[in-house]
Backbone as ProteinMPNN parsed JSONL, in Angstrom:
{"seq_chain_A": "XXXXXXXXXXXXXXXXXXXXXXXXXXXXXX", "coords_chain_A": {"N_chain_A": [[59.408, 233.313, 84.313], [60.475, 235.387, 85.874], [61.702, 233.869, 87.821], [63.62, 232.583, 86.287], [65.198, 234.757, 85.578], [66.146, 235.447, 88.092], [67.686, 233.181, 88.649], [69.636, 233.466, 86.688], [70.922, 235.846, 87.494], [71.818, 235.048, 90.016], [73.546, 232.96, 89.322], [75.424, 234.406, 87.899], [76.463, 235.976, 89.939], [77.641, 234.047, 91.578], [79.552, 233.094, 89.798], [81.123, 235.363, 89.594], [82.224, 235.476, 92.149], [83.727, 233.101, 92.161], [85.482, 233.672, 90.055], [86.833, 235.816, 91.194], [88.208, 234.556, 93.3], [89.799, 232.869, 91.77], [91.35, 234.749, 90.377], [92.724, 235.916, 92.508], [94.211, 233.751, 93.384], [95.925, 233.524, 91.256], [97.267, 235.811, 91.503], [96.494, 238.127, 90.225], [94.78, 240.001, 91.076], [93.586, 243.268, 91.332]], "CA_chain_A": [[60.334, 234.288, 83.714], [61.171, 236.072, 86.955], [62.573, 232.88, 88.466], [64.746, 232.378, 85.381], [66.051, 235.935, 85.713], [66.796, 235.321, 89.391], [68.735, 232.16, 88.527], [70.699, 234.041, 85.869], [71.649, 236.801, 88.333], [72.475, 234.278, 91.059], [74.658, 232.245, 88.69], [76.42, 235.424, 87.577], [77.098, 236.382, 91.187], [78.508, 232.95, 91.988], [80.668, 233.086, 88.856], [81.978, 236.49, 89.949], [82.968, 235.082, 93.348], [84.712, 232.097, 91.749], [86.49, 234.352, 89.25], [87.633, 236.612, 92.116], [89.122, 233.629, 93.972], [90.743, 232.422, 90.75], [92.269, 235.854, 90.119], [93.564, 236.06, 93.698], [95.154, 232.634, 93.375], [96.91, 233.769, 90.205], [97.962, 237.049, 91.84], [96.139, 239.16, 89.252], [93.724, 240.841, 91.631], [94.044, 244.656, 91.478]], "C_chain_A": [[61.153, 234.967, 84.813], [62.138, 235.124, 87.664], [63.806, 232.623, 87.6], [65.739, 233.538, 85.499], [66.826, 235.879, 87.027], [67.944, 234.308, 89.325], [69.913, 232.688, 87.707], [71.571, 234.982, 86.707], [72.438, 236.054, 89.408], [73.687, 233.536, 90.501], [75.785, 233.227, 88.356], [77.175, 235.862, 88.825], [78.063, 235.315, 91.674], [79.733, 232.884, 91.086], [81.65, 234.192, 89.201], [82.818, 236.153, 91.178], [84.073, 234.1, 92.988], [85.835, 232.752, 90.958], [87.392, 235.2, 90.14], [88.65, 235.725, 92.832], [90.192, 233.155, 93.001], [91.788, 233.498, 90.468], [93.225, 236.043, 91.293], [94.619, 234.964, 93.716], [96.245, 232.839, 92.333], [97.698, 235.048, 90.489], [97.664, 238.163, 90.864], [95.049, 240.08, 89.779], [94.245, 242.25, 91.855], [94.015, 245.125, 92.933]], "O_chain_A": [[62.371, 235.103, 84.697], [63.238, 235.514, 88.056], [64.91, 232.464, 88.121], [66.953, 233.335, 85.518], [68.008, 236.218, 87.077], [69.025, 234.539, 89.867], [71.065, 232.381, 88.012], [72.799, 234.925, 86.643], [73.591, 236.387, 89.678], [74.737, 233.49, 91.142], [76.962, 232.904, 88.516], [78.383, 236.093, 88.777], [79.164, 235.623, 92.129], [80.84, 232.641, 91.567], [82.863, 234.001, 89.117], [83.996, 236.505, 91.239], [85.21, 234.236, 93.44], [87.006, 232.432, 91.159], [88.591, 235.3, 89.879], [89.818, 236.093, 92.958], [91.362, 233.049, 93.368], [92.973, 233.195, 90.334], [94.412, 236.302, 91.09], [95.783, 235.218, 94.026], [97.37, 232.373, 92.513], [98.679, 235.34, 89.806], [98.488, 239.06, 90.683], [94.461, 240.851, 89.02], [95.269, 242.415, 92.518], [94.37, 246.267, 93.22]]}, "name": "protein", "num_of_chains": 1, "seq": "XXXXXXXXXXXXXXXXXXXXXXXXXXXXXX"}
């Protein structure tokens, strides 16, 4: 259960990084 939670948080963090790069590339970063 704890490992699953860790993977969920880690995946969310990676998604946030990718989304940040995507937003920067589109010029929508605040």
